[in-house]
C-alpha positions in Angstrom: -39.3 31.8 105.8 -39.9 28.3 107.2 -40.5 29.6 110.7 -42.7 32.4 109.4 -44.9 30.0 107.5 -45.1 27.7 110.5 -46.1 30.6 112.7 -48.9 31.6 110.3 -50.2 28.0 110.3 -50.1 28.0 114.1 -52.0 31.2 114.1 -54.7 29.8 111.8 -55.1 26.7 114.0 -55.3 28.8 117.1 -57.9 31.2 115.6 -60.1 28.2 114.8 -59.7 26.7 118.3 -57.3 24.0 117.3 -54.1 25.2 118.9 -53.6 22.1 120.9 -54.0 19.9 117.8 -51.4 22.0 116.1 -49.0 21.7 119.0 -49.4 17.9 119.0 -49.1 17.5 115.2 -46.5 20.1 114.2 -43.6 17.7 114.5 -45.1 15.7 111.6 -44.6 18.7 109.4 -40.9 19.0 109.9 -37.9 16.8 109.7 -37.7 16.7 113.5 -38.3 13.4 115.2 -41.8 12.5 116.2 -42.3 12.2 119.9 -45.5 10.2 119.4 -47.1 7.9 116.8 -50.3 8.6 115.0 -51.9 5.8 117.1 -50.9 7.4 120.3 -52.0 10.9 119.3 -55.3 9.5 117.9 -56.1 8.1 121.3 -55.1 11.4 123.0 -57.2 13.4 120.6 -60.1 11.0 120.6 -59.7 10.4 116.9 -58.6 7.7 114.5 -55.2 7.2 113.1 -56.6 7.7 109.6 -58.2 10.9 110.5 -55.0 12.2 112.0 -53.0 11.3 108.9 -55.5 13.2 106.8 -55.2 16.2 109.1 -51.4 16.1 108.8 -51.7 15.8 105.1 -53.9 18.9 105.0 -51.5 20.7 107.4 -48.6 19.9 105.1 -50.5 21.2 102.1 -51.4 24.4 103.8 -47.9 24.8 105.2 -46.6 24.5 101.6 -49.1 27.2 100.4 -48.0 29.5 103.2 -44.3 28.9 102.5 -44.9 29.7 98.8 -46.6 33.0 99.9 -43.6 33.8 102.1 -41.2 33.1 99.3 -43.4 35.2 97.0 -42.8 38.2 99.4 -39.1 37.9 98.8 -38.8 37.6 95.1 -39.5 40.1 92.3 -41.6 37.9 90.2 -44.1 35.1 90.8 -42.1 33.0 88.3 -39.2 32.9 90.8 -41.2 31.3 93.6 -40.7 27.7 92.5 -37.0 28.2 91.7 -36.5 29.6 95.2 -38.5 26.8 96.8 -36.4 24.2 94.9 -33.2 25.9 96.1 -34.5 25.9 99.7 -35.5 22.3 99.6 -32.2 21.2 98.0 -30.3 22.9 100.8 -31.9 20.4 103.2 -30.9 17.4 101.1 -27.2 18.1 101.3 
């Protein structure tokens, strides 16, 4: 589900001509280490650090929406989405 939601987000970025930005910022969405800092990427993308932080914040929010949609496709009731999401997130904290 996580990978499917990430792929959908990638597709949205690519469809809007921002595929490269997604590629550079996607590590900030996951628990993986960041190969670059906001400052380094801001320079590379001709942006400010604050603008990139806002972009990542919006990406995280959209990723969360897409993840909830993916979970919604696997449960029998919309009421179960949050419960499944909580279970998924708790599996990462163990």
